[in-house]
C-alpha positions in Angstrom: 3.6 -31.7 -82.4 2.2 -31.4 -78.8 4.6 -30.4 -76.0 4.5 -32.6 -72.9 2.6 -31.1 -69.9 4.3 -30.3 -66.5 7.3 -28.3 -65.3 10.7 -28.3 -66.7 13.8 -29.1 -64.6 14.8 -25.4 -64.6 11.3 -24.3 -63.5 11.5 -26.8 -60.6 14.9 -25.6 -59.5 13.7 -22.0 -59.6 10.6 -22.9 -57.5 12.7 -24.8 -55.0 15.2 -21.9 -54.7 12.4 -19.4 -54.1 10.7 -21.7 -51.5 14.1 -22.2 -49.8 14.6 -18.4 -49.6 11.1 -17.9 -48.2 11.6 -20.7 -45.7 15.0 -19.2 -44.6 13.4 -15.8 -44.1 10.6 -17.3 -42.1 13.0 -19.3 -39.9 15.2 -16.2 -39.4 12.1 -14.2 -38.3 11.1 -17.0 -36.0 14.6 -17.2 -34.5 14.7 -13.5 -33.9 11.3 -13.5 -32.4 12.2 -16.4 -30.1 15.4 -14.6 -29.1 13.5 -11.4 -28.3 10.9 -13.4 -26.3 13.6 -15.1 -24.3 15.3 -11.8 -23.6 12.0 -10.3 -22.5 11.4 -13.3 -20.3 14.8 -13.1 -18.7 14.4 -9.3 -18.3 11.0 -9.9 -16.6 12.5 -12.5 -14.2 15.3 -10.0 -13.4 12.8 -7.3 -12.6 10.7 -9.6 -10.5 13.8 -10.8 -8.6 14.9 -7.2 -7.9 11.4 -6.2 -6.9 11.4 -9.0 -4.4 14.7 -7.8 -2.9 13.3 -4.3 -2.9 10.4 -5.3 -0.7 12.7 -7.3 1.6 14.9 -4.2 2.1 11.8 -2.0 2.6 10.7 -4.4 5.5 14.2 -4.3 6.9 14.4 -0.5 7.1 10.8 -0.1 8.2 11.5 -2.4 11.2 14.5 -0.3 12.2 14.8 0.1 16.0 16.3 3.4 17.2 16.9 2.7 20.9 18.9 5.7 22.0 21.0 4.4 24.9 24.2 4.6 23.0 26.0 7.8 23.9 28.7 9.9 25.4 28.2 11.7 28.7 24.7 12.9 29.2 23.8 12.7 25.5 22.3 9.5 24.0 21.5 8.7 20.4 20.3 5.7 18.3 22.6 3.3 16.6 22.9 4.1 12.9 26.3 4.3 11.2 26.5 4.6 7.4 28.3 5.9 4.3 28.0 5.3 0.6 29.3 1.8 0.9 27.1 0.4 3.6 25.0 0.8 6.8 24.9 -0.7 10.3 21.7 -0.5 12.5 19.3 -2.4 14.6 16.0 -3.9 13.2 13.2 -6.1 14.4 12.8 -7.5 10.9 16.0 -9.5 10.3 16.0 -11.5 7.0 17.6 -14.7 8.4 15.9 -14.8 11.8 12.4 -14.6 13.3 10.5 -11.4 12.6 10.2 -9.4 15.8 13.6 -10.4 17.2 15.7 -7.3 17.4 19.2 -7.8 15.9 22.1 -5.7 14.6 22.3 -5.9 10.8 24.5 -4.4 8.1 24.2 -4.0 4.3 27.4 -3.6 2.4 28.4 -2.8 -1.2 31.4 -4.9 -2.3 33.2 -3.5 -5.4 35.9 -4.9 -7.6 38.5 -3.1 -9.7 36.0 -2.6 -12.6 33.4 -0.9 -10.4 31.3 -4.1 -10.6 29.5 -4.4 -7.3 27.7 -6.9 -5.1 25.3 -6.2 -2.4 25.7 -8.3 0.8 23.5 -8.5 3.9 24.8 -9.8 7.3 23.3 -10.2 10.8 25.0 -10.0 14.1 24.8 -12.6 16.8 21.7 -12.8 19.0 21.8 -10.8 22.2 24.3 -8.4 20.8 23.5 -4.7 20.5 25.1 -1.2 20.6 25.1 -1.2 24.4 26.7 -4.6 25.1 28.8 -4.8 21.9 28.0 -6.1 18.4 29.5 -9.4 17.2 29.0 -10.1 13.5 28.1 -13.7 12.6 30.0 -14.8 9.5 27.5 -17.7 9.1 24.5 -15.3 8.9 25.4 -13.6 5.6 23.5 -13.4 2.3 24.6 -12.3 -1.2 21.6 -10.1 -2.0 22.2 -8.6 -5.4 25.0 -9.2 -8.0 26.2 -7.4 -11.1 25.5 -3.9 -9.9 27.3 -0.7 -11.2 27.4 2.9 -9.9 26.0 1.7 -6.6 25.8 3.9 -3.6 23.7 4.9 -0.6 22.7 8.4 0.6 20.7 9.5 3.7 18.1 12.3 4.3 19.1 14.1 7.5 16.2 15.9 9.3 16.1 19.6 9.8 17.8 20.6 13.1 17.8 24.4 13.4 20.6 26.0 15.5 19.1 26.9 18.9 19.0 30.7 19.4 21.3 30.6 22.4 24.1 29.1 20.3 26.4 30.9 17.8 27.8 29.1 14.8 31.2 30.7 15.5 31.4 28.9 18.8 30.6 25.4 17.3 33.2 22.8 16.6 33.6 21.4 13.1 31.6 18.3 14.3 28.8 20.4 15.7 28.4 22.3 12.5 27.6 19.1 10.7 24.6 18.6 13.0 22.5 21.7 12.4 20.5 22.5 9.3 17.4 24.6 8.6 16.0 22.1 6.0 16.3 18.4 5.5 19.4 17.5 3.4 20.7 14.5 1.6 24.1 13.3 2.9 26.6 10.7 1.6 27.4 9.6 5.2 25.5 9.3 8.5 26.5 8.8 12.1 24.1 9.4 14.9 27.1 10.0 17.2 27.4 13.3 15.4 23.9 14.0 14.1 22.1 12.6 17.2 18.9 11.8 15.2 18.1 9.0 12.9 17.7 9.8 9.1 14.3 10.4 7.6 15.0 8.1 4.7 17.6 5.9 3.0 18.2 5.8 -0.7 20.1 3.1 -2.7 20.8 3.8 -6.4 22.5 1.5 -8.9 22.5 0.2 -12.5 21.6 -3.4 -13.1 23.4 -5.8 -15.6 21.2 -4.4 -18.5 22.3 -0.8 -17.6 18.8 0.2 -16.3 18.9 2.7 -13.5 17.3 1.9 -10.1 16.6 4.3 -7.3 15.2 2.7 -4.2 14.0 4.9 -1.3 13.2 3.5 2.1 11.3 5.2 4.9 12.6 4.6 8.5 10.6 5.0 11.7 10.4 8.6 12.9 10.6 7.9 16.6 12.5 5.7 19.1 11.1 2.5 20.5 10.2 1.4 24.0 13.8 0.9 25.0 14.5 4.6 24.5 15.9 6.9 27.3 14.2 9.8 25.5 12.8 12.1 28.1 14.6 10.3 31.0 17.7 12.4 30.8 17.6 16.0 31.7 18.1 18.3 28.8 17.5 15.6 26.1 15.2 16.8 23.3 
């Protein structure tokens, strides 16, 4: 007796089960691949966004103006006050105004209780400076970077050897902070004490993915046309 041709019900069910398993594996691989691609795309956009902000800050510091008519007595020095949490200085490259217009600016790290930090930029009002007084404009503020961790600034102080006619024992505690034989990285900076502008500024932080960023910015090495350098006897 001849058996009928074709597949039995059991064979069909086994084939469908195998096909379903293969299809599930393919869909899982596709889903994981799509997720990895999306994460890579998001990561790429984050890096591009950070790189854009890096370049804006580079321009901001490169345009720093170190007019040294802020001072006490016969000594004058540029306007640059800073610590690990932020910096105040003058620049001709403000981010929210016309390039070339010299304005006071500050960049601040704002932390919460979990050491999560935000990076904020703010400009002073027009026609305010270290000589006439600085007035910060609350409407000229920009949230620059969010979701930072372990953020902080530091500053490269130039070498300033102790003159041969001075003895370290005769210096005040403040004066001792000023002199050094080699450039040195500091966690603070105040030209009222150090007299000279820093050679470089460094910002370090971890982004939301945990990646470490270290941004170094060069600043101008000399005062601008407003400077009193050379106009006051004894200034060097």
